[in-house]
N, C-alpha and C positions, 0 to 999 in steps of 0.2 A: 198258436195255430188252431184252426178249427178242426174238429174231430174228423180224422181221415177214415171213414168207414162206409160200408155199403151193406145192404141187407142180402147180398148174394154171396154165397160162401167163397167162390173163387176170386171175388173182387174185394173181400174184406182185407183191411190193412192188418198184416200179421207182424208188424214191428213190435219190438220190445216196448212195454208200457211207458218206459221213460221218454219215448219219443211222442207220446200222446199227452204229455204234461204241459203242453203249450209253451215249451222252452225254446226260444229262438236259437240259443247257442247250440242246443242239441241238434236242431234241424241243420244248422250250418255245418256242424261236425259230420253229420251223416251225408250231406251233399258232397263234402270234400272226399269222403271215402269212395264215392262213386264217380269221382273225377269231374264233378260239376263246379265250375268257377264261381267263387263267391268273393265279395269285397274283403280286403284286409281288415281284420277286426280283432278286438280284445274284449274280455269280459270282466266286469266289476260286480262282485256279489257282496251284498250287505245283509247281515242278519237282522239289523234294526236300522231305522232312519238315522242319518247323520253319523253313522259309524265311521271312525277314522281308520283308514287302511294304509299300512306302511308301503304298499306297492303302488299307491295311486298318488300322483302329483299333478296339481293344476297350476298353470301359469296363465298369463294374459292371452297368449295366442296359441297355446298348445296344452295337451295333457300327456302324461306318461303313465303307462300301465305295465308293470313288470319290466320296466326299462324300454318299452316300445313307445315311441313318440308319435302322437297324432296331432299334426298341425291343423289349425282351422283353415278352411271349413271342414268340419267332420260331423258325422251323424250319431245321434244318441237314440237308441231304441230300448224300450223296456224288455227285460227277459221274457216277461209274460206275453205270449203271442196274442192274447185277447185284448191287450192294452195297445190301442192304436195311436196314442199320443207320442209322436216321434218328433224330435227336435233336431234342427240343424243350426250350428253355431258358426258365425262368420268372423273372419279375421279383421283386425283393426285397420289394415291397409284398405279394406273395402268398406269401412264405416262401422264394422262390428254389428252386434245384435244377434238375435235368434229368431228363427222361423219355426213355428209349431205346426206340424201336420196332424190332421185328425180326420175321422170319418166325416163324409160330406154332411154339412148342415146347410140346407137351402142351396145357395149357389156359392158357398165357401168351403174350401177344403184345407186352408192354412191361414195363419195370421203371422205378421212380422212384429217383433217386439225389439225396437232398437236399444232399449235400456238393459236388456238381459244379456249378461256376458258369462255368468258362472253356470256350470253344469248342475244338474239335479243331484241331490244327495239323499233322497228319501227312499231309495230302494236299489235294486240290482238292474244293471243296464249293459247293453252291448254298445261299444263305440267302434265305428268303422269309418274308413276314409270316404270322403265325398266323391262320388263318381260324376265327372262332367259329361252329362248326357245331352246337353243343349236344351234341356227342359222337356224331354219326351220320355214317358213311361211306355213300356210294351207289356200288355197282358197276354199271356199264352195259356191256351186251354187244350189239354190232351184228351184223346179218346183212345186209350191204348197206346203202346209204344210206337206205333207207326203213323199216328195222325196228330197234328197240332195246328190249331187255328190261332192267329195272332192279330191283335188290334192295338193301334197306337192311340194315346190320348195325351193331352197337355198335362205335364207333371204339376202337382200342387206346389212344387218348389218355386215355380216362376212367380206367379202373382196370386195364387190361391183362388182364382175365379174359376168355377166349374162351368164349362161350356155345355149348354143343353140345347137339344133340338126342339122342334115345335111340339113334340109329344112329352117334353119334360125329361127326356133321357139324356145322359151324358153323351156328348159327341165323341165318337171313336171312328177310326178309319182302318179298314183291313190292310194288313201289310204282309209282304213276303218275308219268310224267315230264310236266313242264309243256311247253307248246309251245316255249318258248325252249330248254329242255333237249333237246328232240327235234331242234331245229336244230343244237345243239352236237354231238349224236351224229352227225348227217349230216355236219357239217364235219370231225369227227375221222376218220370213215370215208374221206372224200374226200381229206383232207390226206395220209394215209398210203397211199392206194390199197389199203386193206386191208378187204375185205368182212367177214371175220370178225375182229372187233377188240374188245378189252375196254379200258375205261379207268375211272379213279376220279374221282368227282364230289364236290365239296364244296359243300354248300348252306349259305350263310352270309348274315348280315344285317349289313352295315356301312353303316347309314343307309338302304339300300334292299336288298331281297331279290335276291340274285344267286347264280348257280352258277358254279363254276370247275373246270377240269380240272387235277388235280395230278399225274397219272401216266397213261401209256399203256402197257398191258401187251401189246398186240399180239394174237397168236393165242391166244385163251382162250375158254372156254365156261362156261356156267352149270353149277354142280355137280350140281344135281338139280331138274329141272322137266320134266314130260312135255309141257306146253304149249310150252315153249321148243324142245324137240327136234322136236316136230311141226311147229311153224312153220318151224324151220330146214330141215327136210326139204323142205317145200313151196317155200321161197324159193330154196334152193340148187339144187334141181332145175330150177326155172324159169330161174335164171341160167345154168346149164350149157346148157340147151336153147336159150335165146335167143342164146347165143354160138356154139354149134356146130351147132344144128339149128333155126334160126328158123322153118322151114317147118312144124315139128311144132306141132300145136294146143296152145295154152297151157293148162296144167292149172288147176283151180280153186284158190282161195286156201287152202281147208281140205282136209285129207285126208278122203276119204270114209269111212274106217273109224274116225276119231276126231274128232268134232266138239268144238271148244273150248267148254265150258260152264262156268258157275260151279260150283265144287266145293261140295258140300253139307256143312255142318259135322256132325261126329259128335255123338252124344248127349252125350259127355263135354264137348265144347266148348259145346254148347247149355246144359248145366247150369251150366257155369262162368260163363256170361254173364248169368245171371239173379240177381236179388236185389240190393238196395241197402239199406244200414243206414239206419234211421230213416224210411223211406218208408211211409206208412200204407196206400197203396192200390197194387194191382197195376198201375194205369194210369200211375203216375208214374215218370219217369225222371230221374236225376241229370244235370244239364247243365253246371253250373258250380260250382267251388269257389274261393272267394277267402279268403285268410287273411292277416292282418296279425300278425306275430310279433315279440316282443321277443327280443333276443340272450340267450345263456346266461350262466351264472355266470362272473364275471370278477374279476380282481384290482382293488383300489381304484385309481382314477385319481389321479395325483399331478402336482405342479408344483413346480419349484425356481427361485427367482429370486435372483440375486446380482450385485453390481457387480464388474466386472473391470477391473484397471488393468495387469495383467501384459503385457509386450511380446509374449510368445509368443502369447497368446490374441488380442491386438489384430491381430497380423500374420495370424493364422489367419482372422479376420473379413475382413480386406482381401483375402485369397487367394480367398475364396468370394463376395465381393460385387462382384467386378470391379475392386477397387482404389479404390472410390469412398468418400470419407471420410464421407459422410452416409448411405450406403446400408445397409440391413439385410441380414444374411446368414442364410440358412436351411440348416441342416445336417440331412440326412436319409439320404443314401446311406451305404453301408457304409464307403466310403473316407473320406468326410467325417467320419463319427463316429469312425473309427479315428484320424484326425489329431487330433481333439479329445481322445481318450483318451490318446494318446501325450503330448500337451502337459500334460494334467491330471495324469498320473502323476508328471511331473517337478516340478510345482508343489505337490502335496499334501505337507505335512510328514509324515514317517514316524511321528511320535508327538507327543503334546502336549508342549510345551517345559517346562511346569511353572513358567515364570517368573511371578512376581507382577506383572510389568509388562504382561503380556498383557491387553489390554482385552477386555471382553465382545464387542465388535464383531470383534476379531481372532479370538477363539475361535469365534464363530459363522461367520465367513467360512471358517475352516479346516474346520469341520464340513460346511459346504455343499460345499466342494471335494471332501471325502471322499465326500459323497453323490453328487455328479456322477460321480466315478470309479466308485463302486459301481454306479450305474445303467448306465453304459456297459459295465461288465464283466459285468453280470448276463446269465445265459443262455449266455455263451460266444461269442455272435456278434451281429451287428446285423441289424435289419430295420426299414425305415422304417415298417412297419405299426404299430409301437407306441412308437417313440422318435423325438423330433425336438427340435432345438435352434434357438433364435433368438438372434442376436447383434445388438443394437441400439445404435449409437453414441450416447452422451449428452453427452460433453464432447470438446472439440478443442483442439489446440495448434498453433502456427505454428512451423515449423522451416525452415532454409535448404534450398533445392532442391539436389539433387546436382550440378546444373550450376553452382552458385554464384551464380546470378542470381535474386534475389527469394526469396520464401518460399512454402511450400505448407502446406495445412491437413491435419493428420492426427488421427485419434481418439486421445484420451488416456484415455478411460473409456468403458465400454459396459455394457449390461445384458444378462446371459445369462439366458435363460428355457429351462429344460429341462422338457419334458412327457413323461411316461411312464406306464406302468401301463395299467389298463383292458384287460388281455390276457385272452382267453378261456382259462379254466383247463381242466384235464383233466376236471373235473366238468361244465363248460359244454359241452364237446364231447360228452360222454356224454349229457347232457340233450338236446342237439339231435338226435343220432342216434336216440335212443329215441323222441323226439317224431315224427321222420320215419317211423319204423316204425309208430308208433301211427296216423298219418294214413293210411299205406298200407293198414293192416288195418281201419280203422274209418270212414274218410270216403268210401269208394268201395264198389263191389259187394262183398258179403261172401263169396260162394261162390268157391272156387278162388283163383287168384292175384289176381283183381280188377283192381286198378290196373295191375299189371305187364303183364297181357295187353292191356289198352286201350293202354298206353303203347307196347308193342312193335309194335303194328299200326297206327301212325299215326292212332289215333283219340283220342289224349290230347294236347291242346294245352297244353304246360307252359312257363311262363316264370317265372324266379326273379329277383327284384330285391332289391338290398341298398343300404343307405346306404354312405357312404365309410369308415366306421369299421371298423378291422380286426376287432374282436370281432364285429361284425354280419356282415361278410363270411364269417368263418370259421364262424359259427353257421349261416349259409345253406348253406355247403358241407357241413357235417356233417349238417344236416337232409336235404339232397339225397342224401347217401350212404345214410341210413336209408330215405328214401322210395323210392329206386330200387334198393335192395339192392345197392349198390356195395361195392367193396373198395379197400383201399390208402389212400394219403395224400390229404390234403385239397387240397393245392396244385393238382394237375391238375383236380380236380373244380371247384374255385373258378374257375379260368380258363376251363374249358369250359362251365360251366352257369350261372354267376351273373353277372348284369349289374348294374353300379352305376348308380344314379340318385340322386345327392346332392340335386338340386333338389327331389325328391319326398319323400325319406326322411331328410334330414339337417337338423339345426339348429333353432334357435328364433327365427331372425332376424325372421320375420314377426310374431311376437308379443312381441318384447322389451319394448316400452314397457308393454303391458298386464300382462305377467308381473312387471315391476319394481313396478308399482303394487300388484298382488296381494300380493307379498312384503312390501311396506311395510305394507300394511293387516294382513297376517297377523302381522307382528312386533309391532304395537301390541296385537293381540288376545292374543298369547301373554304379553307382558310384563304386561298388565293382568289376565290370566286372566278376562276378561269376554267372553262370547260375545254379540255383538250380534244382536238379533232382526230379521231381514230380512223377516218376513212371518209368517203364521199357520202354525206348524209342526205343527198337529194332524194326526197320521197321516203327515206328511211331514217328518221331522226334518232331511233334507238341504237344506231350503229356508232354513235359518238361516245367517247369515253366520258363517263359521268354525265350522261345526257339529261338526267332528271334533276340535276343540281341547279338550284336557283342562282342567277348571276349576281345577286346581292347577298349571298349566303353569309359572308363575313359580318355584315351589318346585322343580319337576322340573328346571328349567334349572340352578339352583344345585347340585342333586345331580349333574347331568350333568357339570358342570365339575369337581367334586371327584373323581368316579369316573374321569374322563378323566385327571386328573393322576396318580392312583394307577397306572393302567395304563402311562402314559408313563414313570413313574419305574422301574417294574419292567423295561420293555423297555430303558431306558437302561443299567441295570446289565448286562443281557445284551450290549448293544452295546459297553460299555466292555471287558468281558472279551474279546469278539471282536477289538476293536481292539488290545488288548495282544498277543494271539496273532499278529496280522498284523505288528505292529511288531517283535516278537522273532524272526519267521521270516525268515531270510535268503533263503529260496527263494520269497518272495512273488511272485505272478504278474506278469510284465512281458513278456508275449508277445502276438503278434497274435491277433485273434479266431479262434475255431475254427468255421468255417462248417459243419462236419459235424454239429454238435449241432442237434437238431430244435427249432424254436421253440415248438411247442405239444406238450406231453407228453400222451400218451394214457393213461398210468397214473400212479399216485402213486409218487413216489420214496421208497420205504420206507427206503432207506439214510439219507437226510437226516433223516427222522423218528426213526429209531432212534438217530441221533447227537444228537438234541435240537435240531435246526435247524428253522427255519421251513419250512413246506410250499412247494413250488415252488422258484423260484430266488432268492427274496427273502432278503437278508442281515439280520442283526439291526440293522445300521446303517440300512438302508432302512426297516425296520419301525419303528425309533425315530423316524426323520425323519417318517414318516407320522403317528405319534401325536403327536409334538411340534408339527407344523403344525396338527393338529386342535385341540390344546390352546390354542395361541396364537390361532388364528382364531375359536374359540368365544367367548373372553372377552378383551377388550382391557383390560389392566391400567391403562394410562394413561388411557383414556377411561371406564373403569368401565362398559363397555357390552357386552351380549351380541349376537352375530351369529347370529340364529336360522336363517339360510340354511345354517349348518354342520351342523344337526341330521341331515339325510339322509346326509351324508358320514360322520358318526360312527356312525350306525346301520349303514351299509354296512360300515365297518371292523369293527364288532362282529360282524356276521353272518359276515364273512369269517374272522376269527380264531377265532370260536367253532366254525365248521365245519371249517376247515383247520388251525388251530393250537391245538386244545384240549390237545394233548400237552405244550404249554409250561406248562400249569397256571398261568395268570395269575390271581392272586387278584382277585376282584371283577369279572371280565369278564362273567359272567352277570348280575350286578346291573346293570352298565352297559348290557347289552343290553336288559334289561327297561325301564329308564328311557328309553333312546333310542328304543325301540319305541313307548312311550306318546306321546312327543313327535312322532316321525315319523308316527304314525297321524294326527296333526292337521296336520302340515306338508305331507306329500307330496301328498295330494289337493287341498289348498288353494293350492298353488303355481301351479296352473293355473286359479285363480279361487276366490274365497272364498265365492261363492254360485252357484247354477245359471246365472243369466244371464251372469255374468262367465265362468264355465267355458265356456259355449256360444260366447261371443265369442272367447275365446282359442283354444279348440279349433278353431273354424272358420278362424282365421288360420293355425294350425300345420298342420292336416291338410287344408287346402283342396285342394291339388293331388292328394294321395293319394285323397281322397274322389271327386274328379272322375274320376280314372283308374278307380276301382272302378265308377262308373256307366257309364263307357265299356265296361268288361269285360262288365257285365251286359247292356247293350243290344246289343253286338256279338254276344253269344251268342244272344240272342233273334232277331236278324236272320238269323243263319246258319240257325237252325231254321226260321224262317218261309220262307226261300228254298227250303230242301229240301222243305218241305211244298208250297209253291207249284209247284215244278218237278214234283213227283210228281202233283199235280192236273192240270198242263198235259198230261201224257201221256194223261190220260183225258178231260179236258174243258178245252180252252184258254181258254174263256170265263170260267171261274170265277176266274181269277187277276186280282186287281186291281192297278192300277199302284202302289199303296202298298207292295205286297209285293216290288217290284222296285227298291227304293232302294239296295240294296247287294248286290253279287254274293257268293254264298256260296263256300265253299271248293271246291265242284265247278266253279264257273265259272272259278276260277283255273287249273284244269287244262284246261278245254275251250275257253277263249277265248285267243287269241294275246295280247291286250293285258292281261296279268295284272299289270303293274307299276303301273297307275293305276286309279283308281276314282272315279266321280262319285256324288254323293249330294245329296239335298235337306236332310238333317238333319246339319248341321255339328256340332251339339251333342254328337253321340255317334259321329261317324265322322271321324277325323282323318287328314290326310295324314301326320302325324308318327307315327301309331300304326297304320299299315297292317300287316297280318299275312298274309303269303303262306301259303297252306295247301298242305301236301304230304300226299298221300293214299295210303292202302292201295289196292292194285289189287283191286277186288271180284270180278274175273272168276274168280280161282282162289285167293283167300285163304280159308283154312279158318276163317271166323268166321261167327257167326249173323247179325249185323247190321253190314255194313261201313259203313253210313252213320251209325251211332251215333257220337257225338262228345262228349267232355267237355273243357271248358276249365278249366285250373287256373292261377291267378295267386297267387304267394306273395311277400309284401312283408315283408322283414326290416328292422327299425328299432330305435329305442331307446325308453326309457320315455316320453319326451315325446309321441311320436306315438301310442302305445297309449292313454295317458290322454286325449289330445286327441280321437282318433276316438271313444272310448267316451263322452266328454262330449257330443259332437255327437249320437250315437245316443240318449243318455239325455234330453237337454234340447232337442232341435230343436223339439218341440211348443210350447215357450214363445215362439217367434218370433211377432211380430205378424201376419206374413203367413200363418201357419198357425193362426190363432185358431179354437178349437173342435175341432181335431184331437186325437185321442188319442195318447198317447205310444207310440213304437215299442217301448219297454221296459215290460213288465208290472209291476204293483205288487210282486209277490213278488220279481222280479229286482232291482227298484230297492232294496228293503229289503236284499237280500243284498249288492248292490254297496256300499251305505252301510256295511255291517258289514265289507266286505272291505278297505277302505282302500288296500292296495297291490296293484299289478299287477306281480308279481315276475318274476324271470328266466324266460324262455320262456313268459310269459303270451301269450295270443293271442285274436284275435277272428276268427270264421269266418262267412262268408256262403255258404250253399249254395242254389243255385237249382234247383228241380225243375220239370219240365214234365208237366202232366196231359194225356195224349194223347187222352182221351175228351172234352175240352172244346174247343169251336171256337177257332180261332186268334184270332179277334177278342175272345173273352171274356177279361176281366182276370184271371180265375182260371186261365188257362192256365199262368201262371208264378207259382210260389210261392217266397218267400224264407224261409229258416230261418236264424236268428241264434243263435249260441252263443259262449261265451267260456270261457276258463280263467284262473284267478288265477295260474297259473304254478307256480313252485317251492313245494312244501309246507314251510313253516317250522315246522310243529308239532313237529318233532324238536328244534329249537332252543329253542322255547318251554318244552318239558317237560324240557330238559336241566338238569343241576346242575353245580356246579364239580368234582364227582368223576368226571363222565363222561370217558372217555379219547378215544374216537372218536365223533363224532356226524354221520352214521353211519360205518361202516367204510370205505366207498369215497368219503367226503367229498361225496357227490352227493345232493342233495335231489330227490325224485321230483316229477314234474309232475302237478298236479291234473287230474282228469277234467273235461271240458267241462260247462258248465251252460247251460240254456236261458235265453234272454232274452225268450221269449214264453210265454204260457199254452199248456198242452197243448191241442191241438185248434184253436188260433187259426189264422187264414189271412192272412198278410201278402203281398199281391200285389206284383209288381215295380212296377206303376204307383204304388201307395201309398208304397213305399219311395222311389221316385224323387221323388215330390211332397214328401215330408218332408225329404229330404236335399239336394235340388238347390240350395236357397237358400244352402247353406254349402259348396258344391263349386265348384271352378274350372270355368268353362265350357270345353267342349272347344276352341272356337276360340281361347281364350287360352293354350293350352298352348304352351310353347316348342318349337322343333324337337327331335325325338327324337335322343338320342345312340345310337351303335351298340349294337345289342342282339344277343344270341345267339338262334339258332333253337331250337325245341324238340328235345330228344333223345328218341329212341324206341328202346328195346331191352329185352330181358329174356331169361332163359334159356328154353329150350324148355319148354313147359308140362308135358310128360310127364316130362322129366328133373328137374323141380323137386321132384316128390314123392319121388324117390329120394335126394335129397341130404340 
């Protein structure tokens, strides 16, 4: 801490000297005594560097201090308040690494070190939980217990870039404090008996919106604010006079020569705030943007199954399942996977024995062990975000107990299941970043920086949600980087800005039975090559059962099997050559994993390609295992039966190798791509229902919760707008406000009313206790913006292919439900024709709902709020379709561009919010059925100074 002192007797800090020893832990203790909320923390004190402490335990993803566990991400602060080198350690699921925060050096305030995983041991530190603030810090400055000025800035946690204005000062925006935060400011001021005092506030949402004090800076002032210094002059003069000359008449609250008035925005600002893309009239304002987005380009997903009987592996299973003979062990952490890799390296034969006595089973088992080793060695380090192993005991034996009394049961055989792959590629990351930039430039006001100015001034309410899958999380982080014009690594962005909601965005469990039925029906249609007539298809070809299936699908299946064998045999030869090199190399790797290597490459490894190796970190052995598994799974030689569910996987592998591994010149790969695409065009859309009614049923089961949340987003947006309009009307005529417009407090009420943590409502269907969103606002008194009450809500939902198809099917076919008899489809005929021809919603495909408000229409009029629906097919695969076997790179950067959005409605049509609600509500989860909300991040708001942006 800096010295808390003043040269005025009644303002001098009179605390015990122990609080002046710059000890952060003492400051936290004192704040708690005065009821000031601080993060959960624990203290580690060392008398000398590297001192071993029996109460301190460090593991890969957590530390324990006196039995209290802190899971990563957590914050490490020196006890010494004058030491500003603060560290944040990230979990392995997010890629690991450490970010160092420090006093601003030029335009940097933090650096990320992906290779650092261990905490410092050179001194005494405070460890505290990481507070999900969405990347915003709030600086609060008091002048006595009755006054507090607050400014928001971009946190150094996000990307470490300091935003400066044209004068070289850090960009900050004045914000309003909530009543609870004002009380915190009062308590801090009184706790340290420091009238002029600055402190740092973290606004976070861990189940409920709360604010915490994370640092007290003592004697500090606002860097530049005329209003602050005018107010300070008034307040301090009054304090001096009250103390030393109370008989003197008290001066007015405002200085007579400078009245605090709202600052008028300049013409440049006024121009920047006008204009929105796609709005037909001047009276319409964009109010809400909701997007459901698929993840970017990924490596093929893989799985290895093998039976293990080796004692070393069985003991490893017992080590991680608690020593229980019948329990399953799950290995996911770096240390667990390293143990498995060490054991596997010993068990894998260095080369094929060549003995004629080796059975096919023995050869296959050895190949699978090599595959397991190759997977664990891939990339040079571990991360649970894309590799995990299950060990399930399957047979047991009885052996004498070590005590000699009786017997005990131990596993003698187990099933090992290794899942890997599905990792976001360098191309996927680039796709996501570029799409984020596209949204920033095209989905929001078009003039000037548009979104960034809204965002930086607390008028953009942004939340980003992701499923639990690693590729989806990283796609969301990369998109956020492009959307908000961030720099640096994705790990800090992921942890700071992306919230996981697996129950809303993961899995197919709710539609498993119906999907299995659809796949069985689809299999029969493909094998028979007969498309069943499910109704009159005149003008509506999508109404036929299995309408997308090719009429010669059975012959295409045979061709697919033969072409797959050809590719597999070519990759096998490459794998054999690679295996021979490893066997003869006495310096083959047998070292621990290297955590310094980045998990997700941002650029193509041209050295590997020049050496004739597969793109990325995949070896020929893993590439062969991928194709061999596809070959075996597609056609069962013993049963003489095709498995048509493998068609999409073969199609994915073809696309991946044609895009990333065309330099390997695999003969027949493009032919295989054409055949697999013809089959996939029939399989992919029909896996979610072979006819419209089945698609609607399956889609409503999978996307039910997501669609319910979307309706909540839209209705909450309308309520906020209605409340603002009602409040404005009250100032002129209180009678005009009806009770129905007071069902939910708007974001201004969150600031003006003390009870901002709870809300009552009569409409539970759209207002959830589990989805309350505390609003933090720009201070309109002297913020240089045209319309401080203007607000745009953005909700981004990142998910997988299943949810994109499911949501689209509900939008396409909801009108077929009996309860909506006679209603027209939400999707126009031209869009339906186009969707029927589209077949696949590829990587980074998305569906966007934008809600506009027509301010010239009365609030009660249904046409006050209009919904615009667009979608994009995602990655443009035309470059693959037109490629030939002689093409070397398709394209040079291995990245397929994202298709422009297309309208789902006729030009000039008007879809009201009420109509959209009526059509989709039967297929959405009611708000009252939502499970309790998981901890979510608050919105982040920041950007560079507007004037300095143009010069960059």
